[in-house]
C-alpha positions, 0 to 999 in steps of 0.5 A: 781341767785337771790331769788324772795323776796318781796323787789325785787317785789317792786323794779321791773318795773310796767307799763300798757302794750299795751293792757292796763293791769297792768304788773309786769316785773320780766324778766332776774333776773335768779330766780330759784323758784317762791315764795313770790308772795303774795307781789304783793297784786294781783294788776297785770293782767300780770306777766313776768317771761321770761329769768329766771331759773325756773324749776317748775311752782308752788308756786302761792298764790291766785291771782284772777286778774292774767290773763296772765303768761309769762314763756318763756326761762326758764327751766320748766319741771314740772307743779304743781297741783291745778293751777286752785285754785291759778289762777282762771282767768288765760287765757294765758300761754306762755311756749315757749322754756322750757324743757317739755318732755312728754305729761303726764306733761301737765295733770295739765293744764286740770283742768284750765278751763279758759285757752284759749291760750297756747304756747309750742313752742320749747319744746321737747313735741311738737315732740310727735305724735298727740301732738296737738290733745292730747292737744286739747282733754285735754283742750277743751276750748283752742282757740289758741295753739302755736299761731295757731287757733284751728280749726274744722277738717272735713274729712281726716284721723282719728287718735286715738285722733279724735272723729268720728261723730255718724252714723244715724239710723240703722248704714247705710251710708248716701247718703249725704256725706262721714264720718265726723270727728272732733278734740277731744274736739270740737263740733261735726259736724251734723252726717249722719242720723241727717237730721234736723240739717244738713238741718239747717247747709246747710241753714246757709251755703247757706245764708252765701254764698249768703250774700258773693256774694252780698257783693262781687257784692257791692264791685265791683260796688263801685270799678268801681264807684271810678275808674270812679270818680278818674280822676275828682273831683266830689262828689259821689252824682253827680256820676250818672249825671256827664257830661263826663259819659253823653257824653260817653253814647251819643257817644256809642249810636251814637246819636248827642251830645246835647248842654247845655242850659243856662237860658236866664236871666243868663250871664255865668261868664268867669269861667263857659264859660270855663267849658261849652267849656270844657264840650262840 
């Protein structure tokens, strides 16, 4: 095992990663404890602690710039308190393949209001009942959990961690649809009895679907035009007046094919005579 010292931090690899963030690579040093991170001088957006022997996620000084923390393949079983004070800009936390056992061990992450991406894959806690609903309830601003988007659930079974939509006036059931429920921590679906909100939602849905149909028709039209033009190299501006389409339209209507007219003052070149023979 190697102690995380200021000398080790200075000697570690530092580079700009593919998303153009400054990253400090402390991967694979078998570090047991997080310490002396003030030596980074808050110059990095991402710190990679993968493949070490860390058991507790704490020991951070105030790092206002740090946004991404990679802690996969460690032995983390506890998460320290007051992470939101030491890491006020933390957005992404990767805890894949660690030793977190209980749902209560994730409680300190509820205070990190900037956290939007969290990975707990290959932790024993993921086998707990209603694990995903619990995490979303505790961290409502979360957008991606275990590399899957947090989506709004409508209808279906309602476990204990799911909030039901409130009923309308008098508690009567609405004729407009069944009960609706959403995941804990997410925005509520317009409930029954709330006609103005539901009508607005319906109007938005209808408008969106109409726009989708128009765009689908436009795509089909463009694909047909491209298919018609693919066998002959002509510009799209001449697509509607191309001679093969003109000839086929006359042939379909059963009329006589018109002969191309030349200007009297112009003598066609051999290339144009060949084109006229081919087009006729």
